[in-house]
A tleap script that builds the chain and sets N, CA, C and O, in Angstrom:
source leaprc.protein.ff14SB
mol = sequence {
  NMET ASN GLY MET SER ASP VAL ARG LEU THR
  LEU TYR ALA GLN GLU LEU VAL ARG GLU GLN
  GLU VAL ARG VAL ARG VAL ASN ALA PRO LYS
  GLY LEU GLY VAL TRP GLY LEU PHE GLN HIE
  ARG ARG VAL THR ARG ARG ALA LEU LEU ASN
  LEU THR ASP ASP GLN LEU ARG ASP ILE GLY
  LEU SER TYR GLU GLN ALA ARG ARG GLU GLY
  LEU LYS PRO PHE TRP ARG CGLU
}
set mol.1.N position { 184.867 155.115 281.697 }
set mol.1.CA position { 186.111 154.765 281.034 }
set mol.1.C position { 186.854 153.752 281.897 }
set mol.1.O position { 186.854 153.869 283.122 }
set mol.2.N position { 187.480 152.772 281.282 }
set mol.2.CA position { 188.145 151.724 282.042 }
set mol.2.C position { 189.636 151.962 282.244 }
set mol.2.O position { 190.333 151.075 282.735 }
set mol.3.N position { 190.133 153.119 281.883 }
set mol.3.CA position { 191.527 153.424 282.143 }
set mol.3.C position { 192.461 153.155 280.980 }
set mol.3.O position { 193.644 153.484 281.069 }
set mol.4.N position { 191.983 152.572 279.898 }
set mol.4.CA position { 192.857 152.318 278.748 }
set mol.4.C position { 192.822 153.522 277.820 }
set mol.4.O position { 191.750 153.965 277.408 }
set mol.5.N position { 193.980 154.041 277.498 }
set mol.5.CA position { 194.035 155.199 276.622 }
set mol.5.C position { 193.853 154.766 275.167 }
set mol.5.O position { 193.961 153.585 274.837 }
set mol.6.N position { 193.577 155.729 274.319 }
set mol.6.CA position { 193.437 155.454 272.889 }
set mol.6.C position { 194.724 154.869 272.311 }
set mol.6.O position { 194.681 153.999 271.442 }
set mol.7.N position { 195.854 155.345 272.794 }
set mol.7.CA position { 197.138 154.843 272.296 }
set mol.7.C position { 197.300 153.369 272.649 }
set mol.7.O position { 197.690 152.567 271.800 }
set mol.8.N position { 197.009 153.012 273.876 }
set mol.8.CA position { 197.114 151.609 274.288 }
set mol.8.C position { 196.161 150.734 273.504 }
set mol.8.O position { 196.531 149.628 273.109 }
set mol.9.N position { 194.949 151.195 273.267 }
set mol.9.CA position { 193.974 150.428 272.495 }
set mol.9.C position { 194.449 150.245 271.054 }
set mol.9.O position { 194.297 149.168 270.478 }
set mol.10.N position { 195.019 151.295 270.478 }
set mol.10.CA position { 195.531 151.201 269.108 }
set mol.10.C position { 196.678 150.209 269.029 }
set mol.10.O position { 196.724 149.385 268.116 }
set mol.11.N position { 197.600 150.279 269.973 }
set mol.11.CA position { 198.730 149.348 269.982 }
set mol.11.C position { 198.252 147.916 270.176 }
set mol.11.O position { 198.769 146.999 269.538 }
set mol.12.N position { 197.289 147.718 271.035 }
set mol.12.CA position { 196.743 146.389 271.270 }
set mol.12.C position { 196.067 145.849 270.007 }
set mol.12.O position { 196.221 144.673 269.676 }
set mol.13.N position { 195.326 146.697 269.308 }
set mol.13.CA position { 194.659 146.283 268.073 }
set mol.13.C position { 195.695 145.890 267.017 }
set mol.13.O position { 195.505 144.902 266.308 }
set mol.14.N position { 196.782 146.648 266.906 }
set mol.14.CA position { 197.839 146.326 265.948 }
set mol.14.C position { 198.489 144.989 266.299 }
set mol.14.O position { 198.815 144.203 265.410 }
set mol.15.N position { 198.675 144.734 267.574 }
set mol.15.CA position { 199.253 143.471 268.019 }
set mol.15.C position { 198.343 142.299 267.651 }
set mol.15.O position { 198.828 141.255 267.213 }
set mol.16.N position { 197.058 142.457 267.820 }
set mol.16.CA position { 196.121 141.399 267.462 }
set mol.16.C position { 196.151 141.107 265.963 }
set mol.16.O position { 196.105 139.947 265.553 }
set mol.17.N position { 196.226 142.139 265.161 }
set mol.17.CA position { 196.280 141.959 263.708 }
set mol.17.C position { 197.549 141.200 263.325 }
set mol.17.O position { 197.495 140.293 262.495 }
set mol.18.N position { 198.678 141.555 263.911 }
set mol.18.CA position { 199.943 140.856 263.619 }
set mol.18.C position { 199.850 139.386 263.991 }
set mol.18.O position { 200.310 138.530 263.236 }
set mol.19.N position { 199.264 139.078 265.141 }
set mol.19.CA position { 199.111 137.688 265.565 }
set mol.19.C position { 198.247 136.905 264.588 }
set mol.19.O position { 198.545 135.752 264.278 }
set mol.20.N position { 197.185 137.523 264.104 }
set mol.20.CA position { 196.308 136.847 263.150 }
set mol.20.C position { 197.028 136.598 261.836 }
set mol.20.O position { 196.851 135.539 261.234 }
set mol.21.N position { 197.836 137.549 261.374 }
set mol.21.CA position { 198.587 137.378 260.132 }
set mol.21.C position { 199.579 136.236 260.260 }
set mol.21.O position { 199.736 135.447 259.329 }
set mol.22.N position { 200.246 136.137 261.394 }
set mol.22.CA position { 201.210 135.063 261.614 }
set mol.22.C position { 200.496 133.723 261.611 }
set mol.22.O position { 200.989 132.773 261.004 }
set mol.23.N position { 199.353 133.619 262.267 }
set mol.23.CA position { 198.598 132.364 262.305 }
set mol.23.C position { 198.216 131.906 260.910 }
set mol.23.O position { 198.333 130.724 260.584 }
set mol.24.N position { 197.762 132.832 260.093 }
set mol.24.CA position { 197.338 132.471 258.747 }
set mol.24.C position { 198.519 131.967 257.935 }
set mol.24.O position { 198.378 130.984 257.208 }
set mol.25.N position { 199.674 132.605 258.034 }
set mol.25.CA position { 200.844 132.188 257.259 }
set mol.25.C position { 201.353 130.838 257.711 }
set mol.25.O position { 201.795 130.045 256.880 }
set mol.26.N position { 201.306 130.555 258.983 }
set mol.26.CA position { 201.891 129.338 259.522 }
set mol.26.C position { 200.985 128.126 259.337 }
set mol.26.O position { 201.478 127.033 259.060 }
set mol.27.N position { 199.693 128.293 259.481 }
set mol.27.CA position { 198.784 127.156 259.517 }
set mol.27.C position { 198.582 126.435 258.203 }
set mol.27.O position { 198.493 125.207 258.199 }
set mol.28.N position { 198.507 127.137 257.092 }
set mol.28.CA position { 198.169 126.454 255.847 }
set mol.28.C position { 198.504 127.311 254.642 }
set mol.28.O position { 198.687 128.523 254.758 }
set mol.29.N position { 198.583 126.670 253.482 }
set mol.29.CA position { 198.773 127.441 252.251 }
set mol.29.C position { 197.589 128.384 252.013 }
set mol.29.O position { 196.472 128.119 252.455 }
set mol.30.N position { 197.848 129.467 251.320 }
set mol.30.CA position { 196.814 130.455 251.036 }
set mol.30.C position { 195.714 129.869 250.156 }
set mol.30.O position { 195.980 129.029 249.296 }
set mol.31.N position { 194.505 130.307 250.370 }
set mol.31.CA position { 193.404 129.948 249.506 }
set mol.31.C position { 192.638 128.699 249.904 }
set mol.31.O position { 191.692 128.313 249.218 }
set mol.32.N position { 193.025 128.068 250.990 }
set mol.32.CA position { 192.296 126.877 251.417 }
set mol.32.C position { 191.014 127.277 252.133 }
set mol.32.O position { 190.992 128.238 252.902 }
set mol.33.N position { 189.959 126.537 251.873 }
set mol.33.CA position { 188.725 126.718 252.620 }
set mol.33.C position { 188.828 125.960 253.932 }
set mol.33.O position { 189.887 125.431 254.269 }
set mol.34.N position { 187.746 125.908 254.659 }
set mol.34.CA position { 187.738 125.232 255.958 }
set mol.34.C position { 188.066 123.755 255.805 }
set mol.34.O position { 188.892 123.223 256.547 }
set mol.35.N position { 187.426 123.085 254.847 }
set mol.35.CA position { 187.671 121.649 254.683 }
set mol.35.C position { 189.078 121.378 254.177 }
set mol.35.O position { 189.695 120.384 254.558 }
set mol.36.N position { 189.587 122.255 253.324 }
set mol.36.CA position { 190.968 122.114 252.860 }
set mol.36.C position { 191.956 122.285 253.990 }
set mol.36.O position { 192.955 121.570 254.071 }
set mol.37.N position { 191.671 123.241 254.867 }
set mol.37.CA position { 192.516 123.467 256.037 }
set mol.37.C position { 192.506 122.241 256.945 }
set mol.37.O position { 193.555 121.820 257.431 }
set mol.38.N position { 191.327 121.670 257.175 }
set mol.38.CA position { 191.232 120.471 258.009 }
set mol.38.C position { 192.021 119.314 257.401 }
set mol.38.O position { 192.722 118.594 258.111 }
set mol.39.N position { 191.906 119.140 256.096 }
set mol.39.CA position { 192.632 118.068 255.415 }
set mol.39.C position { 194.135 118.295 255.511 }
set mol.39.O position { 194.895 117.359 255.759 }
set mol.40.N position { 194.560 119.537 255.315 }
set mol.40.CA position { 195.982 119.880 255.409 }
set mol.40.C position { 196.522 119.545 256.803 }
set mol.40.O position { 197.584 118.938 256.939 }
set mol.41.N position { 195.783 119.948 257.824 }
set mol.41.CA position { 196.219 119.644 259.197 }
set mol.41.C position { 196.287 118.148 259.451 }
set mol.41.O position { 197.237 117.664 260.067 }
set mol.42.N position { 195.276 117.406 258.975 }
set mol.42.CA position { 195.237 115.964 259.205 }
set mol.42.C position { 196.445 115.282 258.569 }
set mol.42.O position { 197.094 114.446 259.197 }
set mol.43.N position { 196.738 115.637 257.340 }
set mol.43.CA position { 197.847 115.010 256.615 }
set mol.43.C position { 199.198 115.390 257.230 }
set mol.43.O position { 200.046 114.522 257.439 }
set mol.44.N position { 199.404 116.669 257.518 }
set mol.44.CA position { 200.701 117.089 258.040 }
set mol.44.C position { 200.932 116.587 259.461 }
set mol.44.O position { 202.062 116.271 259.833 }
set mol.45.N position { 199.879 116.514 260.246 }
set mol.45.CA position { 200.047 115.994 261.614 }
set mol.45.C position { 200.340 114.503 261.601 }
set mol.45.O position { 201.130 114.018 262.410 }
set mol.46.N position { 199.716 113.781 260.698 }
set mol.46.CA position { 200.016 112.355 260.580 }
set mol.46.C position { 201.469 112.161 260.125 }
set mol.46.O position { 202.155 111.252 260.593 }
set mol.47.N position { 201.928 113.015 259.216 }
set mol.47.CA position { 203.306 112.926 258.724 }
set mol.47.C position { 204.308 113.172 259.855 }
set mol.47.O position { 205.362 112.538 259.898 }
set mol.48.N position { 203.984 114.081 260.761 }
set mol.48.CA position { 204.875 114.344 261.901 }
set mol.48.C position { 205.114 113.085 262.731 }
set mol.48.O position { 206.213 112.870 263.241 }
set mol.49.N position { 204.091 112.267 262.861 }
set mol.49.CA position { 204.210 111.054 263.675 }
set mol.49.C position { 205.117 110.017 263.045 }
set mol.49.O position { 205.571 109.097 263.725 }
set mol.50.N position { 205.391 110.153 261.745 }
set mol.50.CA position { 206.213 109.169 261.040 }
set mol.50.C position { 207.643 109.618 260.800 }
set mol.50.O position { 208.412 108.893 260.169 }
set mol.51.N position { 208.022 110.800 261.288 }
set mol.51.CA position { 209.376 111.296 261.067 }
set mol.51.C position { 210.380 110.589 261.977 }
set mol.51.O position { 210.065 110.219 263.108 }
set mol.52.N position { 211.576 110.414 261.465 }
set mol.52.CA position { 212.650 109.803 262.256 }
set mol.52.C position { 213.265 110.859 263.179 }
set mol.52.O position { 212.969 112.048 263.062 }
set mol.53.N position { 214.115 110.412 264.088 }
set mol.53.CA position { 214.793 111.340 264.999 }
set mol.53.C position { 215.643 112.350 264.234 }
set mol.53.O position { 215.669 113.529 264.585 }
set mol.54.N position { 216.336 111.897 263.195 }
set mol.54.CA position { 217.166 112.799 262.392 }
set mol.54.C position { 216.312 113.855 261.690 }
set mol.54.O position { 216.682 115.028 261.646 }
set mol.55.N position { 215.179 113.438 261.146 }
set mol.55.CA position { 214.292 114.379 260.471 }
set mol.55.C position { 213.708 115.392 261.459 }
set mol.55.O position { 213.600 116.577 261.143 }
set mol.56.N position { 213.339 114.935 262.632 }
set mol.56.CA position { 212.823 115.850 263.655 }
set mol.56.C position { 213.889 116.854 264.069 }
set mol.56.O position { 213.593 118.033 264.262 }
set mol.57.N position { 215.114 116.398 264.205 }
set mol.57.CA position { 216.214 117.292 264.570 }
set mol.57.C position { 216.419 118.341 263.471 }
set mol.57.O position { 216.705 119.500 263.770 }
set mol.58.N position { 216.274 117.938 262.194 }
set mol.58.CA position { 216.436 118.871 261.081 }
set mol.58.C position { 215.416 120.001 261.127 }
set mol.58.O position { 215.739 121.136 260.775 }
set mol.59.N position { 214.204 119.714 261.550 }
set mol.59.CA position { 213.184 120.760 261.604 }
set mol.59.C position { 213.084 121.413 262.978 }
set mol.59.O position { 212.253 122.295 263.195 }
set mol.60.N position { 213.931 120.977 263.899 }
set mol.60.CA position { 214.013 121.628 265.205 }
set mol.60.C position { 212.938 121.244 266.191 }
set mol.60.O position { 212.571 122.045 267.052 }
set mol.61.N position { 212.418 120.011 266.080 }
set mol.61.CA position { 211.400 119.543 267.021 }
set mol.61.C position { 211.905 118.339 267.798 }
set mol.61.O position { 212.672 117.526 267.282 }
set mol.62.N position { 211.470 118.238 269.030 }
set mol.62.CA position { 211.756 117.041 269.806 }
set mol.62.C position { 210.680 116.007 269.505 }
set mol.62.O position { 209.650 116.319 268.906 }
set mol.63.N position { 210.930 114.790 269.922 }
set mol.63.CA position { 209.952 113.720 269.724 }
set mol.63.C position { 208.635 114.070 270.412 }
set mol.63.O position { 207.560 113.861 269.849 }
set mol.64.N position { 208.721 114.600 271.622 }
set mol.64.CA position { 207.514 114.946 272.382 }
set mol.64.C position { 206.728 116.074 271.721 }
set mol.64.O position { 205.499 116.031 271.686 }
set mol.65.N position { 207.423 117.080 271.198 }
set mol.65.CA position { 206.739 118.178 270.516 }
set mol.65.C position { 206.006 117.664 269.282 }
set mol.65.O position { 204.854 118.027 269.042 }
set mol.66.N position { 206.673 116.825 268.504 }
set mol.66.CA position { 206.059 116.268 267.294 }
set mol.66.C position { 204.879 115.377 267.655 }
set mol.66.O position { 203.846 115.408 266.986 }
set mol.67.N position { 205.027 114.596 268.692 }
set mol.67.CA position { 203.942 113.707 269.113 }
set mol.67.C position { 202.730 114.496 269.594 }
set mol.67.O position { 201.590 114.177 269.257 }
set mol.68.N position { 202.999 115.535 270.391 }
set mol.68.CA position { 201.909 116.368 270.901 }
set mol.68.C position { 201.151 117.044 269.748 }
set mol.68.O position { 199.920 117.073 269.743 }
set mol.69.N position { 201.891 117.585 268.777 }
set mol.69.CA position { 201.247 118.227 267.629 }
set mol.69.C position { 200.562 117.199 266.732 }
set mol.69.O position { 199.464 117.444 266.231 }
set mol.70.N position { 201.201 116.062 266.532 }
set mol.70.CA position { 200.659 115.032 265.653 }
set mol.70.C position { 199.398 114.383 266.170 }
set mol.70.O position { 198.595 113.882 265.382 }
set mol.71.N position { 199.204 114.379 267.476 }
set mol.71.CA position { 198.020 113.762 268.062 }
set mol.71.C position { 196.844 114.723 268.239 }
set mol.71.O position { 195.766 114.315 268.673 }
set mol.72.N position { 197.051 115.997 267.904 }
set mol.72.CA position { 195.962 116.968 267.995 }
set mol.72.C position { 194.895 116.633 266.964 }
set mol.72.O position { 195.224 116.191 265.863 }
set mol.73.N position { 193.636 116.833 267.294 }
set mol.73.CA position { 192.582 116.658 266.295 }
set mol.73.C position { 192.705 117.732 265.202 }
set mol.73.O position { 193.202 118.829 265.455 }
set mol.74.N position { 192.253 117.408 264.006 }
set mol.74.CA position { 192.412 118.322 262.875 }
set mol.74.C position { 191.667 119.644 263.035 }
set mol.74.O position { 192.012 120.626 262.377 }
set mol.75.N position { 190.671 119.687 263.881 }
set mol.75.CA position { 189.886 120.915 264.031 }
set mol.75.C position { 190.516 121.896 265.004 }
set mol.75.O position { 190.030 123.019 265.137 }
set mol.76.N position { 191.581 121.505 265.687 }
set mol.76.CA position { 192.270 122.423 266.611 }
set mol.76.C position { 193.461 123.062 265.950 }
set mol.76.O position { 194.142 122.447 265.129 }
set mol.77.N position { 193.711 124.320 266.320 }
set mol.77.CA position { 194.883 125.038 265.795 }
set mol.77.C position { 196.138 124.521 266.423 }
set mol.77.O position { 197.228 125.000 266.109 }
savepdb mol mol.pdb
quit
């Protein structure tokens, strides 16, 4: 036994499930396949690079945050 109790393992498993649910809700609309998800990321990341300072402020991002996200390849989360 590695010292982790059943309670700790259960809580950890619940935490992992919550993280996965949040990722799915945030990343893309429901029902997209892999290629749809890639296309969604490509389009939205390109759009981030074209936002003005006022628009970035409205969504709560700095220029650097938007640039960093916008330059990510479509296959990365």
